[in-house]
Biopython code that builds the backbone (N, CA, C, O; Angstrom):
import numpy as np
from Bio.PDB.StructureBuilder import StructureBuilder

atoms = [
    (1, "UNK", "N", (0.838, -1.169, 0.000)),
    (1, "UNK", "CA", (0.000, 0.000, 0.000)),
    (1, "UNK", "C", (0.894, 1.247, 0.000)),
    (1, "UNK", "O", (1.894, 1.299, 0.715)),
    (2, "UNK", "N", (0.537, 2.220, -0.784)),
    (2, "UNK", "CA", (1.284, 3.470, -0.863)),
    (2, "UNK", "C", (0.778, 4.399, 0.230)),
    (2, "UNK", "O", (-0.412, 4.705, 0.308)),
    (3, "UNK", "N", (1.718, 4.848, 1.082)),
    (3, "UNK", "CA", (1.337, 5.679, 2.224)),
    (3, "UNK", "C", (1.426, 7.170, 1.939)),
    (3, "UNK", "O", (0.794, 7.970, 2.629)),
    (4, "UNK", "N", (2.205, 7.555, 0.930)),
    (4, "UNK", "CA", (2.415, 8.970, 0.666)),
    (4, "UNK", "C", (3.525, 9.561, 1.519)),
    (4, "UNK", "O", (3.823, 10.751, 1.412)),
    (5, "UNK", "N", (4.138, 8.743, 2.363)),
    (5, "UNK", "CA", (5.229, 9.200, 3.215)),
    (5, "UNK", "C", (6.537, 9.253, 2.428)),
    (5, "UNK", "O", (6.764, 8.444, 1.528)),
    (6, "UNK", "N", (7.384, 10.204, 2.772)),
    (6, "UNK", "CA", (8.708, 10.297, 2.160)),
    (6, "UNK", "C", (9.542, 9.112, 2.633)),
    (6, "UNK", "O", (9.681, 8.889, 3.835)),
    (7, "UNK", "N", (10.092, 8.357, 1.696)),
    (7, "UNK", "CA", (10.905, 7.194, 2.043)),
    (7, "UNK", "C", (12.366, 7.552, 2.250)),
    (7, "UNK", "O", (13.053, 6.918, 3.051)),
    (8, "UNK", "N", (12.849, 8.566, 1.535)),
    (8, "UNK", "CA", (14.249, 8.937, 1.625)),
    (8, "UNK", "C", (14.448, 10.301, 0.987)),
    (8, "UNK", "O", (13.689, 10.696, 0.102)),
    (9, "UNK", "N", (15.462, 11.017, 1.432)),
    (9, "UNK", "CA", (15.857, 12.278, 0.821)),
    (9, "UNK", "C", (17.290, 12.120, 0.348)),
    (9, "UNK", "O", (18.184, 11.830, 1.143)),
    (10, "UNK", "N", (17.507, 12.307, -0.934)),
    (10, "UNK", "CA", (18.838, 12.146, -1.521)),
    (10, "UNK", "C", (19.531, 13.502, -1.530)),
    (10, "UNK", "O", (19.100, 14.420, -2.228)),
    (11, "UNK", "N", (20.599, 13.626, -0.759)),
    (11, "UNK", "CA", (21.320, 14.893, -0.646)),
    (11, "UNK", "C", (22.722, 14.736, -1.194)),
    (11, "UNK", "O", (23.383, 13.725, -0.958)),
    (12, "UNK", "N", (23.180, 15.755, -1.937)),
    (12, "UNK", "CA", (24.534, 15.694, -2.454)),
    (12, "UNK", "C", (24.822, 16.686, -3.555)),
    (12, "UNK", "O", (25.950, 17.165, -3.663)),
    (13, "UNK", "N", (23.831, 17.013, -4.383)),
    (13, "UNK", "CA", (24.053, 17.978, -5.455)),
    (13, "UNK", "C", (24.207, 19.377, -4.868)),
    (13, "UNK", "O", (23.592, 19.712, -3.855)),
    (14, "UNK", "N", (25.039, 20.187, -5.521)),
    (14, "UNK", "CA", (25.238, 21.571, -5.103)),
    (14, "UNK", "C", (24.427, 22.547, -5.945)),
    (14, "UNK", "O", (24.528, 23.760, -5.759)),
    (15, "UNK", "N", (23.640, 22.040, -6.851)),
    (15, "UNK", "CA", (22.794, 22.878, -7.703)),
    (15, "UNK", "C", (21.444, 22.203, -7.871)),
    (15, "UNK", "O", (21.237, 21.076, -7.420)),
    (16, "UNK", "N", (20.538, 22.899, -8.519)),
    (16, "UNK", "CA", (19.213, 22.344, -8.749)),
    (16, "UNK", "C", (19.260, 21.073, -9.579)),
    (16, "UNK", "O", (20.059, 20.963, -10.508)),
    (17, "UNK", "N", (18.411, 20.121, -9.249)),
    (17, "UNK", "CA", (18.336, 18.850, -9.978)),
    (17, "UNK", "C", (17.378, 19.025, -11.141)),
    (17, "UNK", "O", (16.239, 19.455, -10.959)),
    (18, "UNK", "N", (17.842, 18.688, -12.343)),
    (18, "UNK", "CA", (17.047, 18.881, -13.559)),
    (18, "UNK", "C", (16.448, 17.588, -14.099)),
    (18, "UNK", "O", (15.477, 17.621, -14.854)),
    (19, "UNK", "N", (17.031, 16.433, -13.710)),
    (19, "UNK", "CA", (16.566, 15.164, -14.257)),
    (19, "UNK", "C", (16.817, 14.051, -13.251)),
    (19, "UNK", "O", (17.866, 14.012, -12.607)),
    (20, "UNK", "N", (15.850, 13.144, -13.120)),
    (20, "UNK", "CA", (15.965, 11.980, -12.238)),
    (20, "UNK", "C", (15.339, 10.788, -12.947)),
    (20, "UNK", "O", (14.278, 10.907, -13.560)),
    (21, "UNK", "N", (16.007, 9.627, -12.860)),
    (21, "UNK", "CA", (15.483, 8.431, -13.518)),
    (21, "UNK", "C", (15.860, 7.189, -12.703)),
    (21, "UNK", "O", (16.951, 7.115, -12.138)),
    (22, "UNK", "N", (14.952, 6.224, -12.650)),
    (22, "UNK", "CA", (15.223, 4.916, -12.049)),
    (22, "UNK", "C", (15.852, 4.001, -13.083)),
    (22, "UNK", "O", (15.525, 4.086, -14.267)),
    (23, "UNK", "N", (16.755, 3.123, -12.648)),
    (23, "UNK", "CA", (17.260, 2.058, -13.524)),
    (23, "UNK", "C", (16.123, 1.087, -13.793)),
    (23, "UNK", "O", (15.138, 1.059, -13.055)),
    (24, "UNK", "N", (16.255, 0.295, -14.841)),
    (24, "UNK", "CA", (15.169, -0.626, -15.218)),
    (24, "UNK", "C", (14.878, -1.667, -14.144)),
    (24, "UNK", "O", (13.748, -2.145, -14.044)),
    (25, "UNK", "N", (15.874, -2.025, -13.339)),
    (25, "UNK", "CA", (15.631, -3.002, -12.270)),
    (25, "UNK", "C", (15.191, -2.350, -10.961)),
    (25, "UNK", "O", (14.923, -3.047, -9.983)),
    (26, "UNK", "N", (15.114, -1.019, -10.938)),
    (26, "UNK", "CA", (14.615, -0.306, -9.769)),
    (26, "UNK", "C", (15.574, -0.202, -8.601)),
    (26, "UNK", "O", (15.169, 0.223, -7.519)),
    (27, "UNK", "N", (16.835, -0.574, -8.782)),
    (27, "UNK", "CA", (17.782, -0.552, -7.669)),
    (27, "UNK", "C", (18.629, 0.719, -7.621)),
    (27, "UNK", "O", (19.227, 1.020, -6.588)),
    (28, "UNK", "N", (18.687, 1.465, -8.721)),
    (28, "UNK", "CA", (19.517, 2.665, -8.808)),
    (28, "UNK", "C", (18.679, 3.849, -9.278)),
    (28, "UNK", "O", (17.649, 3.692, -9.935)),
    (29, "UNK", "N", (19.155, 5.036, -8.920)),
    (29, "UNK", "CA", (18.600, 6.281, -9.424)),
    (29, "UNK", "C", (19.766, 7.086, -9.977)),
    (29, "UNK", "O", (20.831, 7.134, -9.362)),
    (30, "UNK", "N", (19.578, 7.718, -11.127)),
    (30, "UNK", "CA", (20.557, 8.661, -11.663)),
    (30, "UNK", "C", (19.915, 10.041, -11.611)),
    (30, "UNK", "O", (18.750, 10.210, -11.971)),
    (31, "UNK", "N", (20.689, 11.029, -11.157)),
    (31, "UNK", "CA", (20.193, 12.398, -11.117)),
    (31, "UNK", "C", (21.204, 13.312, -11.792)),
    (31, "UNK", "O", (22.412, 13.161, -11.607)),
    (32, "UNK", "N", (20.705, 14.259, -12.573)),
    (32, "UNK", "CA", (21.549, 15.234, -13.251)),
    (32, "UNK", "C", (21.233, 16.615, -12.730)),
    (32, "UNK", "O", (20.078, 16.923, -12.439)),
    (33, "UNK", "N", (22.263, 17.461, -12.609)),
    (33, "UNK", "CA", (22.093, 18.706, -11.891)),
    (33, "UNK", "C", (22.746, 19.908, -12.563)),
    (33, "UNK", "O", (23.561, 19.778, -13.476)),
    (34, "UNK", "N", (22.357, 21.082, -12.075)),
    (34, "UNK", "CA", (23.000, 22.333, -12.476)),
    (34, "UNK", "C", (24.434, 22.428, -11.969)),
    (34, "UNK", "O", (25.172, 23.314, -12.399)),
    (35, "UNK", "N", (24.852, 21.536, -11.060)),
    (35, "UNK", "CA", (26.235, 21.547, -10.581)),
    (35, "UNK", "C", (27.173, 20.801, -11.535)),
    (35, "UNK", "O", (28.331, 20.554, -11.199)),
    (36, "UNK", "N", (26.677, 20.445, -12.718)),
    (36, "UNK", "CA", (27.450, 19.800, -13.791)),
    (36, "UNK", "C", (27.863, 18.372, -13.452)),
    (36, "UNK", "O", (28.859, 17.880, -13.980)),
    (37, "UNK", "N", (27.114, 17.701, -12.581)),
    (37, "UNK", "CA", (27.420, 16.315, -12.234)),
    (37, "UNK", "C", (26.194, 15.429, -12.416)),
    (37, "UNK", "O", (25.054, 15.892, -12.441)),
    (38, "UNK", "N", (26.478, 14.131, -12.541)),
    (38, "UNK", "CA", (25.461, 13.090, -12.499)),
    (38, "UNK", "C", (25.789, 12.259, -11.276)),
    (38, "UNK", "O", (26.943, 11.879, -11.073)),
    (39, "UNK", "N", (24.797, 11.976, -10.469)),
    (39, "UNK", "CA", (25.012, 11.118, -9.295)),
    (39, "UNK", "C", (24.214, 9.841, -9.466)),
    (39, "UNK", "O", (23.074, 9.854, -9.931)),
    (40, "UNK", "N", (24.843, 8.731, -9.079)),
    (40, "UNK", "CA", (24.188, 7.426, -9.100)),
    (40, "UNK", "C", (23.910, 7.050, -7.650)),
    (40, "UNK", "O", (24.821, 7.015, -6.823)),
    (41, "UNK", "N", (22.645, 6.768, -7.350)),
    (41, "UNK", "CA", (22.197, 6.515, -5.981)),
    (41, "UNK", "C", (21.690, 5.090, -5.823)),
    (41, "UNK", "O", (21.135, 4.514, -6.759)),
    (42, "UNK", "N", (21.882, 4.526, -4.644)),
    (42, "UNK", "CA", (21.286, 3.252, -4.275)),
    (42, "UNK", "C", (19.885, 3.535, -3.725)),
    (42, "UNK", "O", (19.742, 4.315, -2.784)),
    (43, "UNK", "N", (18.860, 2.916, -4.293)),
    (43, "UNK", "CA", (17.482, 3.204, -3.902)),
    (43, "UNK", "C", (17.229, 2.833, -2.447)),
    (43, "UNK", "O", (16.619, 3.610, -1.713)),
    (44, "UNK", "N", (17.687, 1.660, -2.017)),
    (44, "UNK", "CA", (17.411, 1.215, -0.647)),
    (44, "UNK", "C", (18.048, 2.081, 0.421)),
    (44, "UNK", "O", (17.383, 2.506, 1.367)),
    (45, "UNK", "N", (19.334, 2.342, 0.269)),
    (45, "UNK", "CA", (20.064, 3.073, 1.311)),
    (45, "UNK", "C", (19.973, 4.587, 1.150)),
    (45, "UNK", "O", (20.122, 5.330, 2.121)),
    (46, "UNK", "N", (19.727, 5.046, -0.088)),
    (46, "UNK", "CA", (19.722, 6.472, -0.350)),
    (46, "UNK", "C", (21.113, 7.066, -0.461)),
    (46, "UNK", "O", (21.264, 8.284, -0.556)),
    (47, "UNK", "N", (22.134, 6.215, -0.451)),
    (47, "UNK", "CA", (23.522, 6.679, -0.519)),
    (47, "UNK", "C", (23.958, 6.905, -1.967)),
    (47, "UNK", "O", (23.570, 6.165, -2.870)),
    (48, "UNK", "N", (24.767, 7.935, -2.166)),
    (48, "UNK", "CA", (25.362, 8.192, -3.472)),
    (48, "UNK", "C", (26.493, 7.201, -3.686)),
    (48, "UNK", "O", (27.430, 7.149, -2.889)),
    (49, "UNK", "N", (26.417, 6.418, -4.750)),
    (49, "UNK", "CA", (27.440, 5.412, -5.043)),
    (49, "UNK", "C", (28.530, 5.933, -5.967)),
    (49, "UNK", "O", (29.657, 5.437, -5.945)),
    (50, "UNK", "N", (28.196, 6.938, -6.784)),
    (50, "UNK", "CA", (29.156, 7.432, -7.752)),
    (50, "UNK", "C", (28.750, 8.839, -8.172)),
    (50, "UNK", "O", (27.565, 9.142, -8.308)),
    (51, "UNK", "N", (29.743, 9.688, -8.375)),
    (51, "UNK", "CA", (29.513, 11.023, -8.908)),
    (51, "UNK", "C", (30.302, 11.148, -10.201)),
    (51, "UNK", "O", (31.529, 11.039, -10.201)),
    (52, "UNK", "N", (29.601, 11.375, -11.294)),
    (52, "UNK", "CA", (30.233, 11.501, -12.605)),
    (52, "UNK", "C", (30.467, 12.978, -12.881)),
    (52, "UNK", "O", (29.524, 13.761, -12.992)),
    (53, "UNK", "N", (31.742, 13.347, -12.989)),
    (53, "UNK", "CA", (32.143, 14.746, -13.179)),
    (53, "UNK", "C", (32.825, 14.892, -14.532)),
    (53, "UNK", "O", (33.009, 13.914, -15.257)),
    (54, "UNK", "N", (33.195, 16.121, -14.862)),
    (54, "UNK", "CA", (33.945, 16.370, -16.080)),
    (54, "UNK", "C", (33.157, 17.114, -17.129)),
    (54, "UNK", "O", (33.705, 17.462, -18.175)),
    (55, "UNK", "N", (31.882, 17.370, -16.879)),
    (55, "UNK", "CA", (31.076, 18.149, -17.809)),
    (55, "UNK", "C", (31.240, 19.618, -17.467)),
    (55, "UNK", "O", (31.458, 19.967, -16.306)),
    (56, "UNK", "N", (31.137, 20.478, -18.464)),
    (56, "UNK", "CA", (31.344, 21.894, -18.212)),
    (56, "UNK", "C", (30.062, 22.717, -18.310)),
    (56, "UNK", "O", (30.112, 23.939, -18.453)),
    (57, "UNK", "N", (28.921, 22.048, -18.233)),
    (57, "UNK", "CA", (27.648, 22.756, -18.277)),
    (57, "UNK", "C", (26.597, 21.931, -17.535)),
    (57, "UNK", "O", (26.853, 20.799, -17.125)),
    (58, "UNK", "N", (25.416, 22.518, -17.371)),
    (58, "UNK", "CA", (24.322, 21.847, -16.672)),
    (58, "UNK", "C", (23.964, 20.529, -17.341)),
    (58, "UNK", "O", (24.041, 20.400, -18.562)),
    (59, "UNK", "N", (23.574, 19.560, -16.534)),
    (59, "UNK", "CA", (23.061, 18.292, -17.051)),
    (59, "UNK", "C", (21.546, 18.451, -17.159)),
    (59, "UNK", "O", (20.854, 18.570, -16.147)),
    (60, "UNK", "N", (21.040, 18.452, -18.385)),
    (60, "UNK", "CA", (19.617, 18.691, -18.614)),
    (60, "UNK", "C", (18.758, 17.443, -18.538)),
    (60, "UNK", "O", (17.593, 17.513, -18.145)),
    (61, "UNK", "N", (19.322, 16.301, -18.910)),
    (61, "UNK", "CA", (18.549, 15.064, -18.955)),
    (61, "UNK", "C", (19.488, 13.885, -18.788)),
    (61, "UNK", "O", (20.637, 13.932, -19.229)),
    (62, "UNK", "N", (18.998, 12.816, -18.145)),
    (62, "UNK", "CA", (19.805, 11.629, -17.923)),
    (62, "UNK", "C", (18.927, 10.383, -18.038)),
    (62, "UNK", "O", (17.761, 10.396, -17.645)),
    (63, "UNK", "N", (19.508, 9.294, -18.588)),
    (63, "UNK", "CA", (18.779, 8.035, -18.735)),
    (63, "UNK", "C", (19.770, 6.875, -18.649)),
    (63, "UNK", "O", (20.909, 6.992, -19.102)),
    (64, "UNK", "N", (19.335, 5.763, -18.071)),
    (64, "UNK", "CA", (20.144, 4.546, -18.021)),
    (64, "UNK", "C", (19.998, 3.760, -19.319)),
    (64, "UNK", "O", (18.968, 3.838, -19.989)),
    (65, "UNK", "N", (21.049, 2.993, -19.672)),
    (65, "UNK", "CA", (20.917, 2.009, -20.751)),
    (65, "UNK", "C", (19.998, 0.903, -20.249)),
    (65, "UNK", "O", (19.746, 0.802, -19.048)),
    (66, "UNK", "N", (19.501, 0.082, -21.149)),
    (66, "UNK", "CA", (18.542, -0.954, -20.750)),
    (66, "UNK", "C", (19.114, -1.952, -19.756)),
    (66, "UNK", "O", (18.366, -2.514, -18.956)),
    (67, "UNK", "N", (20.440, -2.189, -19.786)),
    (67, "UNK", "CA", (21.037, -3.110, -18.817)),
    (67, "UNK", "C", (21.535, -2.404, -17.558)),
    (67, "UNK", "O", (22.038, -3.058, -16.644)),
    (68, "UNK", "N", (21.400, -1.073, -17.498)),
    (68, "UNK", "CA", (21.764, -0.320, -16.304)),
    (68, "UNK", "C", (23.242, -0.061, -16.110)),
    (68, "UNK", "O", (23.639, 0.494, -15.086)),
    (69, "UNK", "N", (24.068, -0.450, -17.069)),
    (69, "UNK", "CA", (25.514, -0.303, -16.886)),
    (69, "UNK", "C", (26.069, 1.017, -17.412)),
    (69, "UNK", "O", (27.212, 1.371, -17.124)),
    (70, "UNK", "N", (25.266, 1.741, -18.179)),
    (70, "UNK", "CA", (25.721, 2.987, -18.787)),
    (70, "UNK", "C", (24.677, 4.077, -18.560)),
    (70, "UNK", "O", (23.504, 3.802, -18.310)),
    (71, "UNK", "N", (25.138, 5.312, -18.654)),
    (71, "UNK", "CA", (24.250, 6.454, -18.512)),
    (71, "UNK", "C", (24.425, 7.347, -19.735)),
    (71, "UNK", "O", (25.548, 7.583, -20.182)),
    (72, "UNK", "N", (23.322, 7.838, -20.270)),
    (72, "UNK", "CA", (23.376, 8.816, -21.350)),
    (72, "UNK", "C", (22.772, 10.095, -20.805)),
    (72, "UNK", "O", (21.777, 10.072, -20.080)),
    (73, "UNK", "N", (23.396, 11.225, -21.171)),
    (73, "UNK", "CA", (22.886, 12.487, -20.687)),
    (73, "UNK", "C", (23.013, 13.566, -21.741)),
    (73, "UNK", "O", (23.817, 13.466, -22.668)),
    (74, "UNK", "N", (22.194, 14.609, -21.578)),
    (74, "UNK", "CA", (22.301, 15.793, -22.412)),
    (74, "UNK", "C", (22.894, 16.886, -21.544)),
    (74, "UNK", "O", (22.320, 17.267, -20.524)),
    (75, "UNK", "N", (24.061, 17.391, -21.963)),
    (75, "UNK", "CA", (24.731, 18.484, -21.277)),
    (75, "UNK", "C", (24.733, 19.655, -22.242)),
    (75, "UNK", "O", (25.361, 19.597, -23.299)),
    (76, "UNK", "N", (24.029, 20.718, -21.878)),
    (76, "UNK", "CA", (23.850, 21.868, -22.752)),
    (76, "UNK", "C", (23.188, 21.366, -24.029)),
    (76, "UNK", "O", (22.045, 20.913, -23.980)),
    (77, "UNK", "N", (23.864, 21.430, -25.161)),
    (77, "UNK", "CA", (23.284, 20.941, -26.409)),
    (77, "UNK", "C", (24.057, 19.745, -26.955)),
    (77, "UNK", "O", (23.948, 19.429, -28.140)),
    (78, "UNK", "N", (24.834, 19.077, -26.105)),
    (78, "UNK", "CA", (25.658, 17.941, -26.517)),
    (78, "UNK", "C", (25.138, 16.676, -25.858)),
    (78, "UNK", "O", (24.856, 16.659, -24.660)),
    (79, "UNK", "N", (25.014, 15.621, -26.643)),
    (79, "UNK", "CA", (24.600, 14.318, -26.130)),
    (79, "UNK", "C", (25.837, 13.523, -25.745)),
    (79, "UNK", "O", (26.735, 13.348, -26.569)),
    (80, "UNK", "N", (25.903, 13.037, -24.506)),
    (80, "UNK", "CA", (27.044, 12.262, -24.012)),
    (80, "UNK", "C", (26.603, 10.862, -23.651)),
    (80, "UNK", "O", (25.518, 10.651, -23.108)),
    (81, "UNK", "N", (27.461, 9.913, -23.960)),
    (81, "UNK", "CA", (27.282, 8.513, -23.595)),
    (81, "UNK", "C", (28.379, 8.218, -22.595)),
    (81, "UNK", "O", (29.558, 8.331, -22.932)),
    (82, "UNK", "N", (28.030, 7.847, -21.384)),
    (82, "UNK", "CA", (29.022, 7.781, -20.315)),
    (82, "UNK", "C", (29.012, 6.433, -19.618)),
    (82, "UNK", "O", (27.965, 5.932, -19.209)),
    (83, "UNK", "N", (30.192, 5.860, -19.492)),
    (83, "UNK", "CA", (30.380, 4.722, -18.615)),
    (83, "UNK", "C", (30.960, 5.272, -17.330)),
    (83, "UNK", "O", (31.319, 6.448, -17.282)),
    (84, "UNK", "N", (31.063, 4.474, -16.298)),
    (84, "UNK", "CA", (31.503, 4.978, -15.014)),
    (84, "UNK", "C", (32.937, 5.508, -15.049)),
    (84, "UNK", "O", (33.281, 6.366, -14.236)),
    (85, "UNK", "N", (33.776, 5.030, -15.955)),
    (85, "UNK", "CA", (35.184, 5.389, -15.920)),
    (85, "UNK", "C", (35.645, 6.273, -17.062)),
    (85, "UNK", "O", (36.820, 6.636, -17.109)),
    (86, "UNK", "N", (34.751, 6.637, -17.996)),
    (86, "UNK", "CA", (35.181, 7.490, -19.099)),
    (86, "UNK", "C", (33.997, 8.167, -19.757)),
    (86, "UNK", "O", (32.846, 7.800, -19.523)),
    (87, "UNK", "N", (34.288, 9.154, -20.579)),
    (87, "UNK", "CA", (33.235, 9.861, -21.299)),
    (87, "UNK", "C", (33.586, 9.864, -22.777)),
    (87, "UNK", "O", (34.753, 9.997, -23.146)),
    (88, "UNK", "N", (32.585, 9.719, -23.609)),
    (88, "UNK", "CA", (32.789, 9.686, -25.052)),
    (88, "UNK", "C", (31.940, 10.764, -25.695)),
    (88, "UNK", "O", (30.796, 10.975, -25.290)),
    (89, "UNK", "N", (32.475, 11.443, -26.680)),
    (89, "UNK", "CA", (31.659, 12.411, -27.405)),
    (89, "UNK", "C", (30.729, 11.674, -28.362)),
    (89, "UNK", "O", (30.949, 10.503, -28.672)),
    (90, "UNK", "N", (29.704, 12.353, -28.822)),
    (90, "UNK", "CA", (28.735, 11.731, -29.726)),
    (90, "UNK", "C", (29.411, 11.186, -30.977)),
    (90, "UNK", "O", (29.032, 10.122, -31.467)),
    (91, "UNK", "N", (30.411, 11.901, -31.504)),
    (91, "UNK", "CA", (31.122, 11.427, -32.697)),
    (91, "UNK", "C", (31.762, 10.065, -32.463)),
    (91, "UNK", "O", (31.887, 9.272, -33.396)),
    (92, "UNK", "N", (32.165, 9.790, -31.237)),
    (92, "UNK", "CA", (32.829, 8.523, -30.932)),
    (92, "UNK", "C", (31.844, 7.383, -30.724)),
    (92, "UNK", "O", (32.248, 6.220, -30.738)),
    (93, "UNK", "N", (30.576, 7.681, -30.532)),
    (93, "UNK", "CA", (29.604, 6.627, -30.259)),
    (93, "UNK", "C", (28.444, 6.643, -31.245)),
    (93, "UNK", "O", (27.354, 6.176, -30.914)),
    (94, "UNK", "N", (28.650, 7.166, -32.437)),
    (94, "UNK", "CA", (27.579, 7.250, -33.425)),
    (94, "UNK", "C", (27.071, 5.864, -33.829)),
    (94, "UNK", "O", (25.863, 5.669, -33.963)),
    (95, "UNK", "N", (27.962, 4.915, -34.021)),
    (95, "UNK", "CA", (27.576, 3.586, -34.523)),
    (95, "UNK", "C", (26.475, 2.914, -33.691)),
    (95, "UNK", "O", (25.522, 2.407, -34.282)),
    (96, "UNK", "N", (26.553, 2.883, -32.359)),
    (96, "UNK", "CA", (25.496, 2.202, -31.605)),
    (96, "UNK", "C", (24.128, 2.857, -31.746)),
    (96, "UNK", "O", (23.116, 2.226, -31.440)),
    (97, "UNK", "N", (24.071, 4.108, -32.202)),
    (97, "UNK", "CA", (22.802, 4.815, -32.261)),
    (97, "UNK", "C", (22.262, 4.997, -33.671)),
    (97, "UNK", "O", (21.173, 5.543, -33.845)),
    (98, "UNK", "N", (23.004, 4.549, -34.681)),
    (98, "UNK", "CA", (22.567, 4.756, -36.062)),
    (98, "UNK", "C", (21.204, 4.133, -36.340)),
    (98, "UNK", "O", (20.382, 4.743, -37.023)),
    (99, "UNK", "N", (20.950, 2.949, -35.832)),
    (99, "UNK", "CA", (19.695, 2.270, -36.147)),
    (99, "UNK", "C", (18.506, 2.944, -35.473)),
    (99, "UNK", "O", (17.371, 2.811, -35.931)),
    (100, "UNK", "N", (18.768, 3.675, -34.372)),
    (100, "UNK", "CA", (17.680, 4.327, -33.664)),
    (100, "UNK", "C", (17.429, 5.757, -34.095)),
    (100, "UNK", "O", (16.480, 6.384, -33.625)),
    (101, "UNK", "N", (18.262, 6.287, -34.981)),
    (101, "UNK", "CA", (18.116, 7.693, -35.368)),
    (101, "UNK", "C", (17.325, 7.836, -36.646)),
    (101, "UNK", "O", (17.107, 8.953, -37.116)),
]
sb = StructureBuilder()
sb.init_structure("model")
sb.init_model(0)
sb.init_chain("A")
sb.init_seg("    ")
for serial, (resi, resn, name, xyz) in enumerate(atoms, 1):
    if name == "N":
        sb.init_residue(resn, " ", resi, " ")
    sb.init_atom(name, np.array(xyz, "f"), 0.0, 1.0, " ", f" {name:<3s}", serial, name[0])
structure = sb.get_structure()
């Protein structure tokens, strides 16, 4: 039964949050912010597991890949495909998206 009670408050961004999404399995949350970071959160504990930095503008939108291992985000007017340990520009990842464009 849904109680309407707050289950958790996720704290950590230094700017306004512009985008929030659950992973497909419901165990993670990704949030994108005006502080130019993406944070990956554990749903149960509410703890931030990873902070993805290196962007030089606001994160406008964020989404998980279907298997939950990657994050795609829109930073300013640039689309980024990001794994936890590196960032690729759209030119470097065009091939995986050709069939969907």
